[in-house]
C-alpha positions as CSV (number, residue, x, y, z in Angstrom):
1,X,26.3,22.6,41.2
2,X,25.8,18.9,41.0
3,X,22.5,17.3,40.2
4,X,20.2,15.8,42.8
5,X,20.5,12.4,41.1
6,X,24.3,12.5,41.6
7,X,23.9,13.6,45.2
8,X,21.4,10.9,46.1
9,X,23.4,8.3,44.2
10,X,26.5,9.3,46.1
11,X,24.7,8.9,49.4
12,X,23.6,5.4,48.6
13,X,27.1,4.5,47.3
14,X,28.9,6.0,50.3
15,X,26.8,4.6,53.1
16,X,29.7,2.6,54.4
17,X,32.0,5.6,54.4
18,X,29.8,8.2,55.9
19,X,31.9,8.3,59.1
20,X,35.0,9.2,57.0
21,X,33.4,12.1,55.2
22,X,34.4,14.7,57.7
23,X,37.9,13.4,57.7
24,X,38.4,12.8,54.0
25,X,36.3,15.0,51.7
26,X,38.1,14.0,48.6
27,X,35.9,11.0,48.3
28,X,32.7,13.0,48.0
29,X,31.3,15.6,45.8
30,X,31.7,19.1,47.4
31,X,28.1,20.0,46.7
32,X,26.7,16.9,48.4
33,X,29.0,16.9,51.5
34,X,26.9,19.5,53.4
35,X,23.7,17.5,52.9
36,X,25.3,14.2,53.7
37,X,26.9,15.4,56.9
38,X,23.8,17.2,58.0
39,X,21.2,14.4,57.8
40,X,22.3,11.9,55.2
41,X,19.4,11.2,52.7
42,X,16.9,13.5,54.4
43,X,19.5,16.3,54.6
44,X,20.1,16.1,50.9
45,X,16.4,16.1,50.1
46,X,15.8,19.1,52.4
47,X,18.8,21.0,51.0
48,X,17.4,20.3,47.5
49,X,14.0,21.6,48.5
50,X,15.5,24.7,50.2
51,X,17.5,25.4,47.1
52,X,14.4,25.1,45.0
53,X,12.5,27.6,47.2
54,X,15.4,30.0,47.2
55,X,15.7,29.8,43.4
56,X,12.0,30.5,43.1
57,X,12.5,33.8,44.9
58,X,15.3,34.8,42.5
59,X,13.2,33.8,39.5
60,X,10.2,35.9,40.8
61,X,12.4,39.0,41.3
62,X,13.9,38.6,37.8
63,X,10.4,38.1,36.4
64,X,9.3,41.3,38.1
65,X,12.2,43.3,36.6
66,X,11.6,41.8,33.2
67,X,7.9,42.9,33.4
68,X,9.0,46.4,34.3
69,X,11.8,46.7,31.7
70,X,11.6,43.9,29.0
71,X,15.0,43.6,27.4
72,X,17.4,40.9,26.1
73,X,20.3,42.7,27.8
74,X,20.1,40.7,31.0
75,X,21.0,41.4,34.6
76,X,23.5,44.1,33.9
77,X,20.9,46.1,31.9
78,X,18.5,45.9,34.8
79,X,21.1,47.0,37.3
80,X,22.0,49.9,35.0
81,X,18.4,50.9,34.6
82,X,17.3,50.5,38.2
83,X,20.5,51.8,39.9
84,X,20.9,55.4,41.1
85,X,21.9,57.8,38.3
86,X,25.4,58.3,39.5
87,X,26.4,54.7,39.5
88,X,24.5,53.2,36.6
89,X,27.5,52.8,34.3
90,X,29.8,51.4,36.9
91,X,27.3,49.0,38.5
92,X,26.1,47.8,35.1
93,X,29.6,47.1,34.0
94,X,30.4,45.3,37.3
95,X,27.3,43.2,37.1
96,X,28.1,42.2,33.5
97,X,31.6,41.2,34.5
98,X,30.3,39.1,37.4
99,X,27.9,37.4,34.9
100,X,30.7,36.5,32.6
101,X,32.8,35.2,35.4
102,X,29.8,33.2,36.6
103,X,29.4,31.6,33.2
104,X,33.1,30.7,33.0
105,X,33.2,29.2,36.5
106,X,29.8,27.5,35.9
107,X,31.1,25.7,32.8
108,X,34.2,24.6,34.6
109,X,32.4,23.5,37.8
110,X,29.8,21.5,35.7
111,X,32.6,19.6,34.0
112,X,34.5,19.0,37.3
113,X,31.3,17.8,39.1
114,X,30.2,15.6,36.2
115,X,33.6,14.0,36.0
116,X,33.6,13.3,39.8
117,X,30.1,11.8,39.6
118,X,31.4,9.5,36.8
119,X,34.5,8.6,38.7
120,X,33.1,8.2,42.3
121,X,31.2,4.9,41.7
122,X,34.2,3.5,39.9
123,X,36.6,4.4,42.7
124,X,34.3,2.9,45.4
125,X,33.0,-0.2,43.6
126,X,36.2,-1.3,41.8
127,X,39.0,-2.1,44.3
128,X,41.5,-2.7,41.4
129,X,41.0,0.9,40.0
130,X,43.8,3.2,40.9
131,X,42.7,6.8,41.1
132,X,44.9,9.2,39.3
133,X,44.3,13.0,38.9
134,X,44.9,12.8,35.2
135,X,41.8,10.6,34.8
136,X,39.7,13.4,36.3
137,X,41.4,15.9,34.0
138,X,40.7,13.7,30.9
139,X,37.0,13.3,32.0
140,X,36.7,17.1,32.4
141,X,38.1,17.6,28.9
142,X,35.7,14.9,27.6
143,X,32.6,16.6,29.2
144,X,33.6,20.0,27.8
145,X,34.2,18.4,24.3
146,X,30.8,16.8,24.4
147,X,29.2,20.1,25.3
148,X,31.0,21.9,22.5
149,X,30.0,19.3,19.9
150,X,26.4,19.3,21.1
151,X,26.2,23.1,21.0
152,X,27.9,23.3,17.6
153,X,26.1,20.5,15.7
154,X,23.1,19.4,17.6
155,X,21.6,22.7,18.8
156,X,18.6,22.3,16.4
157,X,17.7,19.1,18.3
158,X,17.7,20.9,21.7
159,X,13.9,20.7,22.3
160,X,13.9,16.9,21.7
161,X,16.9,16.5,24.0
162,X,15.4,18.6,26.7
163,X,12.2,16.6,26.6
164,X,14.1,13.3,26.9
165,X,16.2,14.7,29.8
166,X,13.1,15.9,31.6
167,X,11.5,12.5,31.3
168,X,14.8,10.9,32.5
169,X,14.9,13.3,35.5
170,X,11.4,12.5,36.5
171,X,11.9,8.7,36.2
172,X,15.3,8.9,37.9
173,X,13.9,10.9,40.8
174,X,11.4,8.2,41.5
175,X,13.8,5.4,40.9
176,X,16.3,6.8,43.3
177,X,14.1,8.3,46.0
178,X,11.8,5.4,46.6
179,X,14.6,2.8,47.3
180,X,16.5,5.3,49.4
181,X,13.4,5.9,51.6
182,X,12.5,2.3,51.7
183,X,16.0,0.9,52.4
184,X,17.4,3.7,54.5
185,X,18.3,2.6,58.1
186,X,15.8,3.7,60.7
187,X,17.0,5.5,63.8
188,X,15.8,8.1,66.2
189,X,16.9,11.7,66.0
190,X,18.9,11.4,69.2
191,X,20.9,8.2,68.2
192,X,24.6,8.9,68.2
193,X,24.3,12.6,68.9
194,X,22.4,13.0,72.2
195,X,23.4,9.7,73.9
196,X,24.3,11.4,77.2
């Protein structure tokens, strides 16, 4: 999942190419394409808010399970505990396997999306830049390498880094959202869609 900063940045960068998005999705991030096509800036904001509300429901249900069966085991333990007696072992194993696959694909997708968010502004704003797939691969490896180094050597500084990142997210949200709302082109809901 890409960050909302990246999605909003891509909308502002790709204003001139919004008509080509449905034809050529290689130029946009896969996570932002849905919001861009379905309402541009407002679509992304509403998608972000919808994801936020949906995630709150997931968090509330997990909090309820944690209050009933506090454990460090995670989702597979809760599935095993709350499943019918005949399927506890199988369902717990299956859930654990899906959690591991989710972690593996999550790490990969974070690196891919981060590299595309780094590379997208370069491709669009620098006409002399020649896009090559190996550049994306090298950026993916760099993002994973930075993550490994951070988790290996800088894990003790995690609370400080999280505080700095939180402050950055709040400032970045305001810095991106206000200009997008102020500078976005104004049009009626029927313009271009319901002209007949």
